[in-house]
C-alpha positions in Angstrom: 5.5 40.3 26.6 2.2 39.2 27.8 0.4 41.0 24.6 2.8 38.6 22.4 1.5 35.5 24.0 -2.0 36.7 23.5 -1.8 37.5 20.1 0.3 34.5 18.7 -1.3 31.8 21.1 -1.4 29.6 18.0 2.2 30.0 17.0 3.0 29.1 21.1 1.0 26.1 20.7 2.5 24.8 17.5 6.0 25.6 18.8 5.3 23.8 22.2 4.0 20.7 20.2 6.8 20.9 18.0 9.5 20.6 20.5 7.7 18.4 22.2 7.1 15.4 19.2 10.4 16.4 16.9 12.8 15.2 20.0 11.0 11.9 20.1 10.9 11.0 16.4 14.3 13.0 15.8 16.0 11.0 18.4 14.8 7.6 16.8 16.0 8.9 13.2 19.3 9.7 14.7 19.7 6.6 16.4 18.7 4.6 13.1 21.1 6.4 11.2 24.0 6.3 13.6 23.2 2.5 14.0 23.2 2.1 10.0 26.4 4.0 9.9 28.1 1.7 12.5 26.4 -1.7 10.6 28.3 -0.3 7.4 31.7 0.2 9.2 31.8 -3.0 10.6 30.4 -4.8 7.2 32.5 -3.4 4.6 35.7 -4.2 6.3 34.2 -7.7 6.8 33.4 -7.9 3.2 36.9 -6.7 2.0 38.6 -9.5 4.3 36.4 -12.1 2.6 37.1 -11.0 -0.9 40.9 -10.8 -0.1 40.8 -14.3 1.2 38.9 -15.9 -1.7 41.4 -13.9 -4.0 44.2 -15.3 -2.6 43.0 -18.7 -2.6 42.1 -18.4 -6.2 45.4 -17.3 -6.8 47.2 -20.1 -4.7 45.7 -22.9 -6.5 47.3 -21.6 -9.9 50.8 -21.6 -8.6 52.9 -24.7 -9.7 56.2 -25.4 -8.9 58.6 -27.2 -11.1 59.9 -30.6 -9.6 63.3 -30.4 -11.9 64.6 -27.0 -11.0 62.1 -25.3 -8.2 60.9 -22.3 -10.3 57.7 -20.9 -9.4 54.9 -20.4 -12.2 51.3 -19.3 -12.5 50.2 -22.7 -14.3 49.3 -20.6 -17.7 52.3 -22.5 -19.5 52.3 -26.2 -19.9 56.2 -26.0 -19.6 58.9 -24.6 -17.4 60.1 -21.4 -18.4 63.6 -21.9 -16.6 64.4 -25.7 -17.6 61.6 -26.8 -19.9 60.2 -29.6 -18.0 56.8 -30.6 -18.3 54.4 -28.8 -15.9 51.3 -30.8 -16.8 52.3 -33.5 -14.6 53.0 -31.4 -11.4 49.2 -29.5 -11.8 47.6 -33.5 -12.1 49.6 -34.6 -8.9 48.3 -31.6 -6.7 48.6 -31.8 -3.3 44.8 -31.5 -2.6 44.4 -35.0 -4.9 46.7 -36.7 -2.1 45.2 -38.7 0.5 45.8 -37.5 3.8 47.8 -40.6 5.0 50.4 -40.1 2.2 51.2 -36.7 3.2 51.1 -37.2 6.9 54.9 -37.5 8.7 55.4 -40.1 11.4 57.0 -38.8 14.3 58.3 -40.6 17.2 59.0 -39.4 20.4 62.4 -40.1 22.6 63.1 -39.1 25.7 65.9 -36.2 26.0 68.4 -36.6 28.9 
């Protein structure tokens, strides 16, 4: 064994240096890799939730309800498919155009005995 160490002195020196240097950089690279993976695992679902929220709000804004019969339509047609009423007036009188005071309900408190 002593002969092996004496003959391969350079090999032993390089292996000791390698075993000391690689863990320092290897742990650094491993930690940064795991951090990036965890960041992606957090951000991808967050991005999907935001996309679903934006899509749902876009879909919700296109829905019209007929004032005559109550049928819900997507706003692609100008008339109600069920009763034939004009839906253009409904889209113009959308809830977003109303003032808050017009849609607020007054509630009076009463004492319950």
